[in-house]
C-alpha positions in Angstrom: 56.1 53.6 -19.1 52.3 53.7 -19.8 52.4 50.3 -21.6 54.3 48.7 -18.7 51.7 50.1 -16.3 49.0 48.7 -18.4 50.7 45.3 -18.5 51.1 45.3 -14.8 47.5 46.2 -14.1 46.4 43.5 -16.7 48.6 40.9 -15.1 47.3 41.7 -11.6 43.7 41.4 -12.9 44.5 38.0 -14.4 46.0 36.9 -11.1 42.9 38.0 -9.3 40.7 36.2 -11.8 42.8 33.1 -11.5 42.6 33.2 -7.7 38.9 33.7 -7.9 38.5 30.8 -10.2 40.7 28.6 -8.0 38.7 29.5 -4.9 35.5 28.8 -6.7 36.8 25.5 -8.0 38.0 24.5 -4.5 34.6 25.7 -3.1 32.9 23.1 -5.2 35.0 20.5 -3.5 34.7 21.7 0.0 33.5 19.0 2.5 31.5 19.8 5.6 33.7 19.5 8.6 31.5 16.9 10.3 31.3 14.7 7.3 33.5 12.4 5.3 33.8 13.1 1.5 35.1 10.5 -0.9 36.2 12.6 -3.9 37.0 9.7 -6.2 33.4 8.5 -6.1 31.7 11.8 -5.0 30.1 10.3 -1.9 29.3 12.4 1.2 29.0 10.4 4.5 27.3 12.4 7.3 25.8 9.5 9.2 25.1 9.8 12.9 27.0 13.1 13.4 24.4 14.8 15.6 23.5 17.2 12.8 20.5 19.5 13.4 20.4 20.8 9.8 21.6 19.9 6.4 25.2 21.0 6.2 26.4 23.7 3.8 29.3 23.5 1.4 28.5 20.1 0.1 30.6 19.3 -3.0 28.6 20.2 -6.1 29.5 16.9 -7.9 28.1 14.7 -5.1 25.8 12.0 -6.3 25.2 10.2 -3.0 24.6 11.9 0.4 23.9 10.0 3.6 22.4 12.0 6.4 20.9 9.0 8.3 20.9 8.9 12.1 21.0 12.6 12.8 18.7 15.1 14.6 17.5 17.2 11.7 13.9 17.7 13.1 13.0 19.6 9.9 14.3 19.9 6.3 14.3 23.6 5.4 13.4 25.3 2.2 16.1 24.9 -0.5 18.3 22.9 1.8 19.8 21.1 -1.2 20.0 24.0 -3.6 22.9 23.6 -6.1 23.2 19.8 -5.7 22.2 19.2 -9.3 24.0 15.9 -9.6 22.6 14.2 -6.5 21.0 10.8 -7.3 20.7 9.2 -3.9 19.7 10.9 -0.7 19.4 9.0 2.6 17.8 10.6 5.6 16.4 7.7 7.6 16.2 7.7 11.4 16.9 11.5 11.5 14.1 12.7 13.8 12.5 14.6 10.9 9.0 16.0 11.8 8.6 18.6 9.0 9.5 19.0 5.4 9.2 22.7 4.6 7.8 23.8 1.2 10.2 23.3 -1.7 12.8 21.6 0.6 13.5 19.0 -2.1 12.4 20.8 -5.3 15.9 21.4 -6.6 16.7 17.7 -6.8 15.6 17.2 -10.4 17.9 14.2 -11.0 17.3 12.4 -7.7 16.5 8.7 -8.2 16.3 7.3 -4.7 15.0 9.0 -1.5 14.9 7.4 1.9 12.9 9.1 4.6 12.1 6.0 6.7 12.0 5.8 10.5 11.2 9.5 11.0 8.3 11.4 12.6 6.5 12.7 9.6 2.7 13.2 10.2 1.9 14.7 6.8 3.5 15.5 3.5 3.5 19.0 2.1 1.4 19.6 -1.0 4.5 20.3 -3.1 6.4 17.3 -1.7 7.0 15.8 -5.2 7.6 19.0 -7.0 10.8 18.7 -9.0 11.3 15.0 -8.2 10.3 13.8 -11.6 13.3 11.5 -11.9 12.7 9.7 -8.6 12.4 5.9 -8.9 12.4 4.7 -5.3 10.8 6.4 -2.3 10.8 5.1 1.2 8.4 6.7 3.7 8.0 3.6 5.9 8.0 3.8 9.7 6.6 7.3 10.0 3.4 8.7 11.5 1.5 9.5 8.3 -2.3 9.4 8.7 -3.7 10.5 5.3 -2.5 10.8 1.7 -4.0 13.7 -0.4 -4.3 14.0 -4.1 -1.3 16.4 -4.6 1.7 15.2 -2.5 2.8 12.5 -4.8 1.4 13.9 -8.0 4.7 14.6 -9.8 6.4 11.2 -9.3 5.7 10.1 -12.8 8.8 7.8 -13.0 8.5 6.2 -9.5 8.9 2.4 -9.5 8.9 1.6 -5.8 6.9 3.3 -3.0 7.1 2.1 0.6 4.5 3.5 2.9 4.4 0.6 5.3 4.0 0.9 9.1 2.5 4.4 9.2 -1.0 5.2 10.6 -2.7 5.7 7.2 -6.5 5.5 7.6 -7.6 7.2 4.4 -6.3 8.0 0.9 -7.8 10.3 -1.6 -9.0 8.3 -4.6 -6.5 10.3 -6.8 -3.6 10.0 -4.3 -1.7 7.6 -6.6 -3.0 9.1 -9.9 0.4 10.3 -11.1 2.3 7.1 -10.4 1.5 5.3 -13.7 4.9 3.4 -13.7 4.7 2.1 -10.2 5.7 -1.6 -9.8 5.8 -2.1 -6.1 3.4 -0.5 -3.5 3.9 -1.4 0.1 1.0 -0.3 2.5 1.5 -3.0 5.1 1.0 -2.2 8.8 -1.4 0.8 8.3 -5.1 1.3 9.3 -6.9 1.0 6.0 -10.4 -0.6 6.3 -11.6 -0.4 2.7 -9.9 -1.0 -0.6 -11.8 1.5 -2.8 -12.6 1.4 -6.5 -10.5 4.0 -8.4 -7.6 4.2 -6.0 -5.4 2.0 -8.3 -6.9 3.1 -11.6 -3.5 4.2 -13.1 -1.4 1.3 -11.8 -1.5 -1.0 -14.9 2.3 -1.7 -14.3 2.0 -2.6 -10.7 3.5 -6.0 -10.0 3.5 -6.2 -6.1 0.7 -4.9 -3.9 1.3 -5.5 -0.1 -1.7 -4.7 2.2 -1.2 -7.1 5.1 -1.7 -6.0 8.7 -4.4 -3.4 8.0 -8.1 -3.4 9.0 -9.5 -4.2 5.6 -12.9 -5.8 5.8 -14.2 -4.7 2.3 -12.6 -4.9 -1.1 -14.9 -3.1 -3.6 -15.8 -5.2 -6.6 -13.7 -3.4 -9.2 -10.9 -2.1 -6.9 -8.4 -4.6 -8.4 -9.6 -4.5 -12.0 -6.9 -2.1 -13.4 -4.0 -4.2 -12.2 -3.0 -6.0 -15.4 0.6 -6.9 -14.3 0.0 -7.9 -10.7 2.0 -11.0 -9.6 1.6 -10.8 -5.8 -1.3 -9.5 -3.7 -0.7 -9.6 0.1 -3.9 -9.5 2.2 -2.9 -11.4 5.3 -3.9 -10.2 8.8 -6.8 -8.0 7.9 -10.5 -8.2 8.9 -11.8 -10.2 5.9 -14.7 -12.5 6.8 -16.0 -13.0 3.2 -14.9 -12.2 -0.3 -16.6 -12.0 -3.6 -15.4 -14.2 -6.4 -16.0 -11.4 -8.9 -13.5 -9.2 -7.2 -10.7 -11.5 -8.0 -12.1 -12.6 -11.4 -11.5 -9.0 -12.5 -7.8 -9.6 -12.2 -6.9 -10.2 -15.8 -3.2 -11.1 -15.3 -0.9 -13.9 -16.4 -0.3 -15.3 -12.9 -1.2 -13.7 -9.5 -0.3 -15.2 -6.2 -2.8 -14.3 -3.4 -1.9 -14.3 0.3 -5.0 -14.3 2.5 -4.3 -16.1 5.8 -4.7 -14.7 9.3 -8.1 -13.1 8.6 -11.3 -13.8 10.7 -13.0 -16.0 8.1 -16.6 -17.1 8.4 -16.5 -20.6 7.1 -19.7 -21.5 5.3 -20.7 -22.9 1.9 -20.4 -19.5 0.2 -16.8 -19.0 1.3 -15.9 -22.6 0.2 -17.5 -22.0 -3.1 -15.6 -18.8 -3.7 -12.2 -20.4 -3.0 -13.2 -23.4 -5.1 -13.9 -21.1 -8.0 -10.6 -19.2 -7.4 -8.7 -22.6 -7.6 -10.3 -23.3 -11.0 -9.1 -19.9 -12.4 -5.8 -20.7 -14.2 -4.0 -17.4 -13.4 -4.9 -17.2 -9.7 -3.0 -19.0 -7.0 -3.9 -18.9 -3.3 -0.3 -19.1 -1.9 -1.3 -19.8 1.7 -4.7 -21.7 1.3 -3.6 -24.3 3.8 -3.3 -21.6 6.5 -6.8 -20.1 6.0 -8.3 -20.8 9.4 -12.0 -20.5 10.4 -13.0 -18.0 13.1 -16.7 -18.6 13.0 -19.0 -20.4 13.5 -17.8 -21.5 16.9 -17.9 -25.2 16.2 -15.4 -24.7 13.3 -13.1 -22.1 15.0 -9.5 -23.2 14.5 -10.2 -25.5 11.6 -8.5 -24.9 8.3 -10.8 -24.3 5.4 -8.8 -26.8 3.3 -9.4 -29.6 5.9 -13.2 -29.2 5.5 -13.1 -30.0 1.8 -16.7 -29.8 0.6 -18.2 -30.6 4.0 -19.6 -27.1 4.4 -21.7 -27.3 1.3 -22.7 -30.9 2.0 -23.7 -29.9 5.5 -25.7 -27.0 4.1 -27.3 -29.3 1.5 -28.2 -31.8 4.3 -29.6 -29.1 6.5 -31.7 -27.8 3.6 -32.9 -31.4 2.9 -33.7 -32.0 6.6 -35.6 -28.8 6.7 -37.4 -29.6 3.5 -38.4 -33.1 4.7 -39.5 -31.6 8.0 -41.7 -29.0 6.3 -43.1 -31.7 4.0 -44.0 -34.0 6.9 -45.5 -31.1 8.7 -47.6 -30.1 5.7 -48.7 -33.7 5.1 -49.6 -34.1 8.8 -51.6 -30.9 8.6 -53.4 -32.2 5.5 -54.1 -35.6 7.1 -55.3 -33.9 10.3 -57.5 -31.5 8.3 -59.0 -34.4 6.3 -59.6 -36.4 9.5 -61.4 -33.4 11.1 -63.5 -33.0 7.9 -64.5 -36.6 8.0 -65.3 -36.4 11.7 -67.4 -33.4 11.2 -69.2 -35.0 8.2 -69.9 -38.2 10.3 -71.3 -36.0 13.1 -73.4 -34.1 10.7 -74.9 -37.3 9.2 -75.6 -38.7 12.7 -77.5 -35.6 13.7 -79.6 -35.8 10.5 -80.6 -39.4 11.3 -81.6 -38.4 14.9 -83.6 -35.5 13.6 -85.2 -36.5 10.3 
């Protein structure tokens, strides 16, 4: 009787354990009620469902989760805890204003993160903590104004970073210091006014740098020097009036295409000489040279620099020659006049001596 009782208790325990394991296993495959889950490919589709927070009970095997088009407002701490296999996370256009500390830190295998078209004004200091596998990050179309030296520090495997169409005015010189494998950096449509030396010091692998539609008026001499792999540099629609040839000569690349139209260029001999020298450097190509239009001086406004050929330097040479001739004539005139006055005074003096011996 005792042995039968033991067997009964043992079997009941086994049943309970089996039920527990079954519930646990089914829990891993639970799908949030407002989302669609595709078990065969482990995709969770929560697009445009009016969600105000990241849903719970997401299947643990999920590798892609789409939360785009919701009303999340903020992403809370540890919102994605347990989603170890997640590789792609899409949260664009979800009204996100705040990322709480450690809200993404559990996503150690995440490779792509899309936070575009939100309302982010700043990134937390630990934003990149735990995201060491991330390869593509989209933060375009937000309200970011500044990048500090810590927010992106741990993105050591990042290849693509899109920060376009924010309100970025300033960046710490070490803001991109941890991104040594970056290949594409998009900063179009911000409010930068200076490209500083040191900002790109770790970006030897960078191939595409897009800076159009900013307020850049100064590119410091060695700002581009570290970019050994750069193939495209976009500088259209900034506030460049002059450039230094040395700035671009520092680009020791195989081939780099430069885009520099739609700037308020001051067309003079110096500018023409700079572009002339750039054309003679084998690895530099000004992609839109024909569209570089003069803003000043007024008599050249609207003219393309290419159409002026070498006229600016010829005109400058002619002006210098005219000024030199004018000065020479003036000097000669002064000398002749002085000599004439001397002779007149001498004649008067001799006449006076004859009258009064």
